[in-house]
C-alpha positions as CSV (number, residue, x, y, z in Angstrom):
1,M,33.6,-47.2,-63.8
2,S,31.5,-44.1,-64.5
3,P,31.4,-42.6,-68.0
4,K,33.4,-39.6,-66.6
5,N,36.1,-41.9,-65.3
6,A,36.1,-43.9,-68.6
7,S,36.7,-40.7,-70.4
8,L,39.6,-39.9,-68.1
9,S,41.1,-43.4,-68.8
10,V,41.1,-42.7,-72.5
11,Q,42.7,-39.3,-72.1
12,H,45.2,-40.3,-69.5
13,P,45.5,-44.0,-68.9
14,G,45.7,-44.8,-65.2
15,L,44.2,-41.5,-64.1
16,A,40.8,-42.9,-63.1
17,V,42.5,-45.5,-61.0
18,R,44.7,-42.9,-59.3
19,L,41.7,-40.7,-58.6
20,L,39.9,-43.5,-56.8
21,A,43.1,-44.0,-54.7
22,V,43.3,-40.3,-54.1
23,K,39.7,-40.0,-52.9
24,T,40.1,-43.1,-50.7
25,L,43.2,-41.6,-49.1
26,A,41.6,-38.2,-48.7
27,D,38.8,-39.8,-46.6
28,V,41.3,-41.5,-44.4
29,L,43.2,-38.3,-43.9
30,K,40.0,-36.8,-42.6
31,G,39.6,-39.5,-40.0
32,S,37.8,-42.4,-41.7
33,P,39.2,-45.9,-41.4
34,F,40.8,-47.3,-44.5
35,V,38.4,-49.6,-46.4
36,P,40.1,-51.3,-49.3
37,L,38.4,-50.8,-52.7
38,T,36.4,-53.8,-53.8
39,E,35.1,-55.2,-57.1
40,A,32.1,-52.9,-56.7
41,D,34.4,-49.9,-56.8
42,L,36.7,-51.1,-59.5
43,A,36.1,-54.1,-61.6
44,D,39.6,-54.7,-63.0
45,A,41.5,-56.8,-60.4
46,R,44.9,-55.4,-61.4
47,D,43.8,-51.8,-61.3
48,R,42.1,-52.5,-57.9
49,A,45.2,-54.0,-56.5
50,L,47.3,-51.0,-57.6
51,A,44.9,-48.5,-56.2
52,N,44.8,-50.3,-52.8
53,R,48.5,-50.7,-52.8
54,L,49.0,-47.0,-53.5
55,V,46.9,-46.1,-50.5
56,T,48.4,-48.8,-48.2
57,V,52.0,-47.8,-48.9
58,T,51.1,-44.2,-48.3
59,L,49.5,-45.0,-45.0
60,R,52.4,-47.1,-43.9
61,R,54.8,-44.2,-44.8
62,Q,52.8,-41.4,-43.2
63,G,55.5,-40.6,-40.7
64,H,58.2,-40.3,-43.3
65,L,55.9,-38.4,-45.7
66,N,55.3,-35.9,-42.9
67,Q,59.0,-35.3,-42.6
68,I,59.4,-34.9,-46.4
69,I,56.5,-32.6,-46.8
70,S,57.6,-30.5,-43.9
71,A,61.0,-30.1,-45.5
72,L,59.9,-29.4,-49.0
73,L,56.9,-27.2,-48.3
74,A,58.2,-24.4,-46.2
75,R,54.7,-23.0,-45.7
76,G,53.0,-26.4,-45.3
77,V,50.2,-27.8,-47.4
78,P,48.2,-24.9,-48.8
79,A,44.9,-24.1,-47.2
80,R,41.7,-24.9,-49.0
81,S,43.6,-26.9,-51.6
82,G,41.1,-29.8,-52.0
83,L,42.7,-33.1,-53.0
84,F,46.2,-31.5,-53.2
85,E,47.6,-33.2,-50.1
86,A,46.2,-36.7,-50.9
87,V,47.7,-36.4,-54.5
88,L,51.0,-35.2,-53.1
89,R,51.3,-38.0,-50.6
90,L,50.4,-40.7,-53.2
91,G,52.9,-39.2,-55.6
92,L,55.7,-39.1,-53.1
93,S,55.0,-42.7,-52.0
94,Q,55.1,-44.0,-55.6
95,L,58.3,-42.0,-56.4
96,L,60.2,-42.9,-53.3
97,F,58.9,-46.1,-51.9
98,M,57.5,-48.1,-54.9
99,P,60.5,-48.8,-57.0
100,D,58.6,-51.1,-59.3
101,Q,56.4,-48.2,-60.5
102,A,57.5,-45.9,-63.2
103,A,58.6,-42.4,-62.0
104,H,57.2,-40.6,-65.0
105,S,53.8,-42.1,-64.2
106,A,53.9,-40.8,-60.7
107,L,54.8,-37.3,-61.9
108,H,52.4,-37.1,-64.9
109,L,49.3,-38.7,-63.2
110,S,49.8,-36.7,-60.0
111,V,49.7,-33.4,-61.9
112,E,46.7,-34.5,-64.0
113,A,44.9,-35.6,-60.8
114,V,45.2,-32.2,-59.1
115,R,44.0,-30.6,-62.3
116,T,40.7,-32.5,-62.0
117,D,39.9,-30.8,-58.7
118,R,38.9,-27.1,-58.8
119,R,40.5,-26.2,-55.5
120,A,43.7,-28.2,-56.1
121,A,44.2,-27.3,-59.8
122,R,45.9,-23.9,-59.1
123,F,48.7,-25.7,-57.2
124,D,49.7,-28.0,-60.1
125,R,53.1,-26.3,-60.7
126,L,53.8,-26.4,-56.9
127,L,53.0,-30.1,-56.8
128,N,55.2,-30.9,-59.8
129,G,58.1,-28.9,-58.3
130,V,57.9,-30.7,-54.9
131,L,57.7,-34.2,-56.5
132,R,60.7,-33.5,-58.8
133,Q,62.8,-32.2,-55.9
134,A,61.9,-35.2,-53.8
135,Q,62.9,-37.4,-56.8
136,R,66.3,-35.7,-56.9
137,E,66.8,-36.2,-53.2
138,A,65.4,-39.8,-53.2
139,K,68.3,-41.4,-51.4
140,K,68.1,-38.9,-48.5
141,W,64.4,-39.5,-48.0
142,Q,64.6,-43.3,-48.4
143,A,67.2,-43.4,-45.6
144,L,64.9,-41.8,-42.9
145,D,65.0,-43.6,-39.6
146,L,62.3,-46.2,-39.0
147,S,61.4,-44.6,-35.7
148,L,60.1,-41.6,-37.6
149,L,57.3,-43.7,-39.1
150,F,55.4,-43.1,-35.8
151,P,53.9,-40.0,-34.2
152,G,56.1,-38.2,-31.8
153,W,54.1,-39.2,-28.7
154,L,54.2,-42.8,-29.6
155,Q,57.9,-42.7,-30.4
156,K,58.5,-41.4,-26.9
157,D,56.2,-43.8,-25.2
158,W,57.2,-47.0,-27.0
159,S,60.9,-46.2,-26.9
160,A,60.8,-45.8,-23.2
161,R,58.6,-48.8,-22.7
162,Y,59.8,-51.3,-25.2
163,G,63.3,-49.9,-26.1
164,A,64.8,-48.2,-29.1
165,K,65.6,-51.6,-30.7
166,N,62.0,-52.7,-30.5
167,L,60.8,-49.4,-31.9
168,N,62.8,-50.1,-35.0
169,R,61.4,-53.6,-35.2
170,F,57.9,-52.0,-34.9
171,G,58.9,-49.9,-38.0
172,E,60.0,-53.1,-39.9
173,A,56.7,-54.7,-39.0
174,L,54.7,-51.7,-40.1
175,L,56.3,-51.6,-43.5
176,A,56.0,-55.4,-43.9
177,G,52.3,-55.4,-43.1
178,A,50.5,-58.2,-41.5
179,P,50.3,-61.7,-43.0
180,L,47.1,-63.7,-42.8
181,D,46.6,-65.8,-39.6
182,L,43.9,-68.4,-39.3
183,T,42.5,-70.4,-36.4
184,L,41.8,-74.0,-37.5
185,K,38.7,-76.0,-36.3
186,E,40.7,-79.2,-36.5
187,N,44.4,-80.1,-36.7
188,D,44.6,-81.0,-40.4
189,P,48.1,-81.2,-41.9
190,A,46.6,-81.7,-45.4
191,L,44.6,-78.4,-45.1
192,I,47.6,-76.5,-43.8
193,E,49.6,-77.7,-46.8
194,A,46.7,-76.8,-49.2
195,L,46.6,-73.3,-47.7
196,G,50.4,-72.8,-48.0
197,A,50.4,-72.0,-44.3
198,S,53.0,-72.4,-41.6
199,R,52.2,-73.6,-38.1
200,L,52.5,-71.0,-35.3
201,F,51.3,-72.4,-32.0
202,A,48.2,-74.3,-30.8
203,D,45.6,-74.1,-33.6
204,S,47.0,-70.9,-35.3
205,V,48.6,-71.0,-38.7
206,R,50.0,-68.2,-40.9
207,I,49.9,-67.6,-44.6
208,A,52.8,-65.2,-45.4
209,E,51.7,-64.6,-49.0
210,R,48.4,-65.4,-50.8
211,D,47.3,-65.0,-54.3
212,R,43.5,-64.9,-53.9
213,P,40.7,-63.5,-51.7
214,V,40.1,-65.0,-48.3
215,A,36.8,-66.5,-49.4
216,Q,38.5,-68.5,-52.2
217,L,41.1,-70.2,-49.9
218,P,40.7,-73.9,-49.3
219,G,38.3,-74.7,-46.5
220,F,36.6,-71.4,-46.2
221,A,33.2,-72.4,-47.7
222,E,33.3,-75.6,-45.5
223,G,33.9,-73.5,-42.4
224,R,37.2,-75.2,-41.5
225,W,38.9,-72.1,-40.2
226,W,38.4,-68.4,-39.4
227,V,40.6,-65.4,-39.8
228,Q,42.3,-64.3,-36.5
229,D,45.7,-62.9,-35.7
230,A,47.7,-65.3,-33.7
231,A,48.0,-62.7,-30.8
232,A,44.2,-62.2,-30.9
233,A,43.8,-65.9,-30.5
234,L,45.7,-66.0,-27.2
235,P,43.2,-64.5,-24.7
236,A,40.4,-67.1,-25.2
237,R,42.9,-69.9,-24.5
238,Q,43.6,-68.4,-21.1
239,L,40.2,-69.2,-19.5
240,G,41.4,-72.8,-19.0
241,L,38.0,-74.0,-17.7
242,P,36.3,-77.5,-18.1
243,A,34.1,-78.1,-21.2
244,G,30.5,-77.3,-20.4
245,T,31.3,-74.2,-18.4
246,R,29.0,-71.2,-18.8
247,V,31.1,-68.4,-20.4
248,L,30.3,-64.8,-21.3
249,D,32.2,-63.2,-24.3
250,M,31.8,-59.5,-23.8
251,C,32.3,-57.2,-26.8
252,A,32.1,-60.4,-28.9
253,A,31.8,-59.2,-32.5
254,P,33.1,-60.1,-35.1
255,G,33.3,-63.5,-33.4
256,G,36.7,-65.0,-33.6
257,K,37.0,-65.4,-29.8
258,T,33.4,-66.6,-29.6
259,A,34.3,-69.4,-32.1
260,Q,37.3,-70.3,-30.0
261,L,35.2,-70.5,-26.8
262,T,32.6,-72.6,-28.7
263,K,35.3,-74.9,-30.0
264,A,36.6,-75.4,-26.4
265,G,33.2,-76.8,-25.5
266,Y,31.9,-73.9,-23.4
267,K,28.3,-72.8,-23.2
268,V,28.8,-69.4,-24.7
269,T,26.8,-66.2,-24.4
270,A,28.1,-63.6,-26.9
271,L,27.4,-60.0,-25.9
272,D,27.7,-56.9,-28.2
273,N,26.0,-53.6,-28.3
274,D,25.9,-53.3,-32.1
275,K,23.1,-55.1,-33.9
276,S,24.9,-55.2,-37.3
277,R,28.0,-56.5,-35.7
278,L,26.0,-59.2,-34.0
279,E,24.5,-60.2,-37.3
280,R,28.0,-60.5,-38.8
281,L,29.0,-62.6,-35.8
282,E,26.0,-64.9,-36.4
283,E,27.0,-65.2,-40.1
284,N,30.5,-66.2,-39.1
285,L,29.3,-68.8,-36.6
286,T,26.8,-70.2,-39.1
287,R,29.6,-70.7,-41.7
288,L,31.6,-72.6,-39.0
289,N,28.6,-74.6,-37.9
290,Y,28.9,-73.3,-34.4
291,G,26.2,-72.0,-32.1
292,A,26.1,-69.5,-29.2
293,E,23.5,-67.4,-27.4
294,L,23.7,-63.9,-28.9
295,V,22.7,-61.0,-26.8
296,Q,22.6,-57.3,-27.7
297,G,23.6,-55.2,-24.8
298,D,26.1,-52.8,-23.2
299,A,29.1,-54.4,-21.6
300,A,29.2,-51.6,-19.0
301,T,25.7,-52.3,-17.8
302,F,24.6,-55.8,-18.8
303,T,23.4,-58.0,-16.0
304,A,22.8,-61.7,-16.5
305,P,20.1,-63.6,-14.4
306,Q,22.8,-66.1,-13.5
307,K,26.5,-65.4,-13.0
308,F,29.1,-66.9,-15.2
309,D,32.0,-69.1,-14.3
310,G,34.2,-67.6,-17.1
311,I,34.2,-64.1,-18.7
312,L,36.3,-62.9,-21.5
313,L,36.4,-59.1,-21.9
314,D,38.1,-57.9,-25.1
315,A,37.6,-54.2,-24.3
316,P,37.4,-51.3,-26.7
317,C,40.7,-49.6,-26.8
318,S,43.0,-47.4,-28.9
319,A,43.9,-50.5,-31.0
320,T,47.5,-49.2,-31.4
321,G,48.7,-52.9,-31.4
322,T,47.0,-53.5,-34.7
323,F,49.0,-50.9,-36.7
324,R,50.5,-53.6,-39.0
325,R,47.0,-54.2,-40.6
326,H,45.5,-50.8,-39.8
327,P,48.3,-48.2,-40.1
328,E,45.9,-45.3,-40.0
329,V,45.3,-45.9,-36.3
330,L,48.7,-44.4,-35.6
331,W,47.5,-41.0,-36.9
332,H,43.9,-41.2,-35.8
333,R,44.8,-41.7,-32.1
334,R,45.8,-38.8,-29.8
335,Q,47.5,-39.2,-26.4
336,Q,44.7,-37.2,-24.8
337,D,42.1,-39.6,-26.0
338,I,43.5,-42.5,-23.9
339,A,41.9,-41.3,-20.7
340,G,38.4,-41.7,-22.0
341,R,39.0,-45.2,-23.2
342,V,40.5,-46.1,-19.8
343,K,37.4,-44.9,-18.1
344,L,35.2,-47.0,-20.3
345,Q,37.4,-50.1,-19.9
346,R,37.1,-49.7,-16.1
347,A,33.3,-49.5,-16.3
348,M,33.3,-52.7,-18.3
349,L,35.8,-54.4,-15.9
350,A,33.6,-53.5,-12.9
351,N,30.5,-54.9,-14.6
352,A,32.3,-58.0,-15.7
353,I,33.4,-58.6,-12.1
354,G,29.8,-58.2,-11.0
355,N,28.7,-60.9,-13.4
356,L,31.4,-63.3,-12.4
357,A,30.6,-66.2,-10.0
358,E,32.7,-67.0,-7.0
359,G,35.7,-69.0,-8.1
360,G,35.2,-67.9,-11.7
361,V,37.9,-66.7,-14.1
362,L,38.0,-63.3,-15.8
363,V,40.3,-62.7,-18.8
364,Y,40.8,-59.1,-19.7
365,C,42.5,-58.1,-22.9
366,T,43.1,-55.2,-25.3
367,C,44.8,-54.9,-28.7
368,S,46.7,-51.8,-27.4
369,L,50.4,-51.2,-26.8
370,Q,49.6,-48.5,-24.3
371,K,50.4,-49.3,-20.6
372,E,47.3,-47.3,-19.5
373,E,45.0,-49.7,-21.3
374,G,46.9,-52.8,-20.2
375,E,49.3,-53.2,-17.3
376,A,47.8,-50.2,-15.5
377,Q,44.3,-51.6,-15.8
378,G,45.5,-55.0,-14.4
379,A,47.0,-53.2,-11.4
380,W,43.8,-51.2,-10.9
381,V,41.8,-54.4,-10.7
382,L,44.1,-55.9,-8.1
383,H,44.1,-52.7,-6.1
384,N,40.3,-52.1,-6.1
385,Y,39.0,-55.6,-6.0
386,P,40.8,-57.6,-3.3
387,H,38.6,-60.6,-3.9
388,L,40.2,-60.9,-7.4
389,K,43.6,-62.4,-7.6
390,A,46.0,-62.6,-10.6
391,D,45.9,-66.2,-11.8
392,P,48.5,-66.7,-14.5
393,A,47.7,-69.3,-17.1
394,G,51.2,-70.1,-18.1
395,A,50.3,-73.6,-19.2
396,N,48.2,-72.1,-22.0
397,V,50.9,-69.7,-23.2
398,P,53.2,-70.9,-26.0
399,D,56.7,-71.6,-24.9
400,A,58.0,-68.9,-27.3
401,L,56.0,-66.3,-25.4
402,K,56.5,-67.3,-21.8
403,G,59.3,-64.7,-21.5
404,N,56.6,-62.1,-22.1
405,I,54.8,-62.9,-18.9
406,G,55.4,-60.1,-16.4
407,P,55.8,-60.5,-12.6
408,E,52.1,-60.1,-12.0
409,G,51.4,-62.9,-14.5
410,F,50.1,-60.6,-17.2
411,L,51.0,-61.5,-20.8
412,R,52.2,-58.8,-23.3
413,T,52.8,-59.3,-27.0
414,H,54.0,-56.6,-29.4
415,P,55.2,-56.4,-33.0
416,G,58.8,-56.7,-31.9
417,V,58.2,-60.3,-30.8
418,G,59.2,-62.9,-33.3
419,V,57.3,-66.1,-33.8
420,S,59.4,-69.2,-33.9
421,G,59.6,-70.8,-37.4
422,V,58.5,-67.7,-39.4
423,E,60.6,-64.9,-37.9
424,N,62.6,-64.6,-41.1
425,S,59.6,-64.7,-43.5
426,G,60.1,-61.2,-44.9
427,G,61.0,-58.3,-42.7
428,G,58.3,-58.1,-40.1
429,N,56.2,-61.0,-41.3
430,G,57.3,-63.2,-38.3
431,R,55.7,-60.8,-35.8
432,L,52.6,-60.5,-33.8
433,D,50.0,-57.8,-33.1
434,G,50.3,-55.9,-29.8
435,F,48.0,-57.4,-27.1
436,F,47.7,-57.2,-23.3
437,I,46.2,-60.2,-21.5
438,A,45.4,-60.5,-17.8
439,R,43.8,-63.5,-16.0
440,F,42.0,-63.1,-12.7
441,R,40.2,-65.5,-10.4
442,K,37.4,-64.4,-8.0
443,V,38.1,-65.9,-4.5
């Protein structure tokens, strides 16, 4: 903590922590991804946990906060008001949606926080008035419909596609957040018990609540598992090829799917266009004592000297299916941006098909809930590449999810889908990320 922040802590205990949270949120509101504060940012573990929680709750409640701010600020957030909006959102979140936190702290520290910022300071009385009015009307704002947690265009799209009931379940899952899912190297009941985990399906297990960092969990240092959402672990299992098969993992970093393919006994080439991400992938494989051929290259143009019998393309996408763990994506994505991603995905699909040997299997997946990036892409492949046939891999889909296989054989998961055995583990903690998975065979 800097001397300036230390001084603030003496004058107003808790203010330095709040300002770190405010500045983190302000960056996210400008379009940056949320990167939780680490020990390097804030040494005290309890203060760090509080700061991260303030930001996380605020991001999960963005839709509701938009409704509240719109109602209580007739003219909207003042222009050129510095940190005012970030302070306001954090204050509202603490007052309305964090009942274990003292209301007087939210009011006092919010006002003091805006006073530290030259552009925001002149709105301190406005901030205080809005927070106090919200506090008086708390029951009204706490009863807002779950569908309002999402931007209007996603409400409309998801309600039509998945149904109003599932949209509410999406809201439950957003507020609950994502538990920690792991993929195990070996089936080890003793390790599962030591982790405090529940079995999901195949080699995926779930830790609903944890009390320590990932690197301190049993088995991490020994490379006995890796972090991977259960839905994200489904695509690699769909290749269904014999051990020893040459397989290309396109857009491979950070390496969860590469590790799965290696575990399955394939000869894996891992492709990614980002050097730093490839270095991270290599570090992850080293911890697991796995090896693969790592290649830096563009998935839309890469050409191998020899074609592959299996290709896994986890294409860049809007990532709307990951909102449980990355709630900011809901507000960083725009409907008009989808078309550009669709174009890139098609370029990568075309190149993947060109690198696929006759008789080979292509698995295409995205962590998106948008039809344009999923089902529509599968239909595009079948229409434009008659030598590719949909080849469902039902045998490699958990029984609990076979009802999510569409008529073309495509698999769809979403945060309204419950996972047997853990569905009741705290609101939305029994849910999955949103994924689309299609399997094709070149004939």
